[in-house]
N, C-alpha and C positions, 0 to 999 in steps of 0.2 A: 631348058631341060636340066641344067645343073651338072655338077661333077659326078662322075661315077664313084660310088662309095663302097667301102668295106667296113664291116662291123665286127668287133671282137667283144667277147664276154669272158670275164675272169671270175669264177665262183670261188672266192676265198673263204677262209674260216670265219672271219668276222663280218665280211660284207661281200656283195656282188658288185662288180664294176663293169660298165659298158663303155666302149669307145667307138666313135665313128671316125674313120680315116678316109682321105681321098686316095685315089689309086696310086699316088706317089708316096704314100705313107704318112702324110701330114695328119695329125690329130686335129679334128675340127669340132668335136662335141663329146661330152662325157655325161654319164649318169652313174649313180651309186645308190645302193639300198642295203640296209643292215640285215644280216642273217642272224637271227636269235637262236640260242641254244638253251636248254633247260637242264638243271641238275636233278638227277633221280637217285634213289638208293643204290642203283648199279653204277651210275656214272653220268656222262654228259651225252645228251641226245638232242635231236631235232626232228621235226616231221618233214618228210620229203616235199610235201606241198609248200612248205615255207621257202624252199629253194626256188621252186618255180615262181612263187609270188615275188621273190626278190629279183629274179631275172626279168620278169615282166616290168617291174618298176624301174629298174636300171635301164633297160632298153627303151622304155617309153620316154624317160627323161632325156636320154641321149639323143634319140631321134627327134624329139620336140625341139632340141637346140641345134640340130644339124641343118646344114644348108640343103636346098632342093637338089634332087638328083636321085637316080635309081640305085638301090642297094644290090650289088652284084653277088655278095657272099657274106656269110656269117660264120665265124669260128668260135668255139667254146673251149676254154682251158679251165682247169679247176684244181682244187685240193686233191691230193692223191690219197690212197688207202681207203677212203670212205666209199662204201658201196650201197647201191639201191637194189633191193630184191623185189622182183616183179612176179605177179601171178599170170595165169594163162590169158587174162584179159588186159595185161599190161598195167595193172594197178599195184602200187607198192604194198608189201605185206608186213613191213616192220619199220620202226624208226631208224634214222641214220645214227650210227654210233661215231662220235668224234674220233679223229685219228689220234688225238692225244689222250683219250680215255684209256685207263689201265685196268679195266675189269678183267682182262684176259691174262693177268700175271701167271696164273696157274697153267693156262694153256701154253704160254710161252716157255715156261719151265719144262713142260712135257715135250714140247717141240724139240728143244735142245737135247733132252734125254733120248728121244725116239729117233731123230734123224741125224743128230750130231751137229754141234754148232759149226765146226769147221767145214763139214760136208755141205751144210745148208748155205754157208757163206760162199763157198766156191761155186755152188750151183746157181745161186740167186743174186749174188752181189750185195746181200743184206746181212746184218748181224741178227742173231736171235733176239727178239724183243717184243714189246706189246704194240708197236706202231703199225705193223703190217696187217693186211687184210685177212690172211689165212687164220691168224689166232683169234681175231674178232669173230670170224665165221665159225670157227670151232667152238667158241664160247656160245654162240647162238644155238648151235646144234646141241650143246650140252645142257642149255638152260631154257630154251624156248621151243615152241612148235612151229615158228614162222617158216622154217625151211621146208616143212612138209608141203607148203603151198607154192613155194618159189620155183619158177621154171627158167628164170634168167637173172643174172647179176650184172649190173653195169656200174661203172664209176659215175660220180655225180655229173661230170662234164658230158660223158657219153649219154647219160639219161636225159640231160637237157636237150642235146642234139636230137635224140629220139622223140622227145616230147614236142619238139618243134616240127617234126615231120620226117626226120632222117632215119637212116638204117641203123640197126643195132650193130655195134662193133666195139672191140677193145683195142685201144691205141697203145702202142708199144711202151711209151714212157710211163703211162699210168699202170700198165700191166707189170712193169718192172718194180712197182711198189707193193705188189700183192704178196710176194713170197711163193706164188704159183708159177712164175715164168722162169724158165731156164735161161740164164744170161747168154751162154754160148750158143745154144740151139735156137734161140728166139722162138720157143714153142712152150706150151704148157707142160709143166714138169710133173710126170705121173706120180712119183713118190710123195710130193707135197699135196697133190689132189687126193690121193688115197689116204694120207694122214688126216686130212680134214673131212673125209667122207664127201668129197665134191664130185658130182657127176660132171664129166667134161662138157656135156651139153648145156650146163648152166652158164658157161662162159661163151661169149660170142666170138666170131672169127676175129683174128688180129689184123690191125691195119696201121698204117703210118700216119702221123699227124700231117694234115694238109691234103689228105686224100678225099675226094668228093664222096659224100654220103647221102645224096638226095637233095631235096629242096624244101624250104620252109613252106608249110601248108597255110593256106589263106585263113582257115578257121582258127588258127592259133594267134596269128600276129596281124591280120589285116593287110591292107593294100601295100603299105610301105615296105614290108619285108617279104611279102608273098613271092615265092619263086626264087628267092636267093639261094645260092648253092651253100650247102652245109658241110662243115668239117669239124672233127674233134681236134683241138689244137694242143692237147697233151697236158702234162703236169704244169701247174701254174708257175713254178720256179723256172722251168725250161722255156715256157712261152715268154716269160719276162726276160730271159737271156736274149731271145730273138728280138723282142720289142725294144730292148735297151741297146741293141747293137753290140752284144757281148757273147756272140755265139760262133766266132771264128775259132779255128783250132788253137788251143792254148789260152783263149780268153777266159777270164774269171768274172762271173757276176757275183757281186757282194750285195745280196738282197737283205737290206738292213731294216727289217720290219720286226714285229713282235716275235715271229719265228724267223730268226736270222739264219741265212744259209749262204755258204760259198759254193758256187756251181762252176766247175771247170769243164769245158768242152774238149774232148779228145777223140782222135780217130779210133775206130774199132779195128781189130780187137785189142784188148789189154791183156797181157800175160796173166795166167791164173795166179802165180805167186804174188804179183802186184795187187790183184784183186783181194786175195785173202789177207794180205798185210794191211791194206787200207781198211777193210771191214773189221779187222781185229782192233783197230783204233776208232771204230765208230763212223768211218766214212763209207758211204754207200756208192755202188757202181750200178748204173742202169742204162737203158737205151734212151737216147735223146729224142726230142721232138724233131730233130734234123736227121735225115737219112744217113746211115753209115757212121754215125757219131754216138759216142757214149757220154753220159754225164757222170762226173765224179762230184759227189755232193756231201759236204760236211756241214751239219747243222749245229748251231750253238744256242745257248739260252741267253746270249748277251743282250738281245733286244728286249727280252722279257725282263731281265734285270734292270735295264735302263728305265723301262716303263714303271716298274715297282718303286725304284729309288726316286724317280721324279714325283710319284704320288706321295711317297714317304716324306719328301721335302715340302709337300703342299704346293707344288708348282704344276703348271700345265704347259702345253706346247707353245702357247703365246709368250711365255716368259723364257723360252729356251735360248734365244740369242744372247740375252743378258747373262744368263747362267753359264753359257758356253764361254763367253769372254772372260768371266771371272775364273772359271775352271782352268783355262789355258794359262792363266797367270799364277796358278796355285800349285804347290807341291803337297800332295795328300799325306806325305810322311808315312807313319805306320798305319794309317787308316786303310781298311780293306772292305770291299763290298762283295757279297756272294748271295746266291739263291740257295735256299734249302730244298730238299727233295719235294716238299709240298708247294714250292713256288713262293715262299716268303723271303723278302729281301732282308738281309742281316748286315749291319755295319759293325765291324770289330776293330780293335786297336785304337779306339778313340782316345785322344789326348790333347792337351793344350786347348787352343780356341778353334778347333776344327769346326767349320761351318758348312753351309750348303755347297759352296764352291768346292771345298775339299771332298765332300761326300760325292759330288757329281763327277769330279775328276777320278776318284777311286773306282766308281762304277764304270766309267769309260775305259779305264786301264784294264779292268777285269774283262770287259767285253772284247777289247783289243787282244788281250793275251789269249783268249779262247780262239778268236779268229786266226791269229798268227800261228797257233799250234796246228789248226786244220790246214792252213796254207802251206806250212812246211811239210806236212804229211803228203799233200797232193804233189808238191814239187819233187819230193824224193821218189814218188811212184811214177810221175808222168813227165818230169822235166820242167824247165823254167817256164814261167807263165808269160802270156802276152799282156794285153791290157787288163786292168782291173776296173770294172765299171760298177759304180754304186747306184743303187736304186732303193726305194722304200722310204718309209717315214723318217728314219734316223739319218738318211743321207742328207737331210736338210740341216743337220747339226754341223755347224762349222768346226766345232772341236772334234767331232768324230771324223770328219774328212781330213783335218790336219793330222790327227794321230795315225790314220791309215796311210797317208802319204809318207809319213816318217817310216812306217813299217814296210810298206809294199812298193813304194816308189811310184810307178806309173799308174795313177789313180784318176779316173774321170767320174763325174756325175752325169748320168744320162739326162738328156733334155726331154725324154718321154715322160708325159704326165702320168699315164697308167701303163707301165711297161708290159704287164701281163696281158691286158686287154689289147694293147697295140700289137703284141706278138700274135695273139689269136686272130686279129683282123688281117695281118700280113699272111699268115698261114691259110686263112680263108681265101686270100687273093691267089695263092697257089692252086687251091681247089678249083677256082673259077678260071684259071688260065691267064690271070693278069701278069703273073711272074713266071719265068721259065722254070723255077724250082726254088726250094727253100734256101739254097745257097746264093740266090740272086736278089735277096730282099734289100730294100733301102734302109740304111742306118738312120737313126734320129740325128738331129743336128748335134754335132759334137760340142762339148763345153770347151772353153778356152784351155790352152795347154796347162797341165798341172804343174805344181811346184816339184822340183826334183827332191829325191829322198833316197834313203838306202833301201835295198832289197832284203827281205827276210828269207 
């Protein structure tokens, strides 16, 4: 018969990942599919059907490589902020607008003027800006007719669960990234809904990650997944904290990908002055994928800077170990690396024989400086951190790990191959009753003890 299996899906910005785990949390198979976006005169978009196609491919590849055994449950985590609008027949009525698209700059300005930036921050845990769902939604109301046919709005992960056969629901950690959820009340916030002209019926009932939402239908997935319990596993960064073993109180997930984020898990509630001070510095506060917990999330563009500088140097990930070794032996001197507003990497202060190693070290120092600033802000607001656990593509850079150990002290790299998808699988295990609850989930195998360092 084989092992009992749990499946997790992580719908990220650039790809969809699927992981098959045994009931004790061991990853036994993986699948991945690219998610393509297109540039339009308005900004960056993709078709909702592309998401489902990527999910199908990733799931098919993961299950083909998985051992025999029944699939008990399937959880889906995903990028936040991006929404799918459905008509009365459950069909999408508009393209998906990327979370990083800034077509809604004017709407964000009006939001700050109309609701007040500080009032909005205290209510939602978010700064006024173009990332959140409500200003994209207001842009659509101002510039398209799609909303006239929409009767339901779901996040991408919620929509995938519904497409698989599950109930429609809005999970708290995803709802926390909309600008429509009141942080303290854990309910839809009427002033924000009214500002965007949103009928409350457009938004489904709220639910906790790991809550059962029906079962996979046979006509979607065939015999292998049919009947598996479904759940929404929340915001991908928070599912990754669960999957990486970085979701205990005080733990910090250092998600070192293209979109780098530091995610700290803290007990609720957080005093309003602490929330407003964090938000004032660009750090967000929202509900976690774990019950009774908040996520304090600071995003940086450090990962994007590293990606652009590596390309500028004509290198790829295969040459990273050699470049890392050279960078650790190099003092970049006056050389500095930064990203412009439009995402272009710029090197300045070049002098002497500064070569690729110096440029790479300068980029890493910039990325570390941004992360350390966020880390200090979180520490001032929530107290000393517990473990720092690194995951994501740049966690494979020995130089990045070494620099963070110097700055943060207790730093581990997770052994989870796909932390977000593994976290989604574990939360699916909660939905199926495999685990007593989200606080009883198995950690991945810990890496060897880190080097000691100083705390920032």
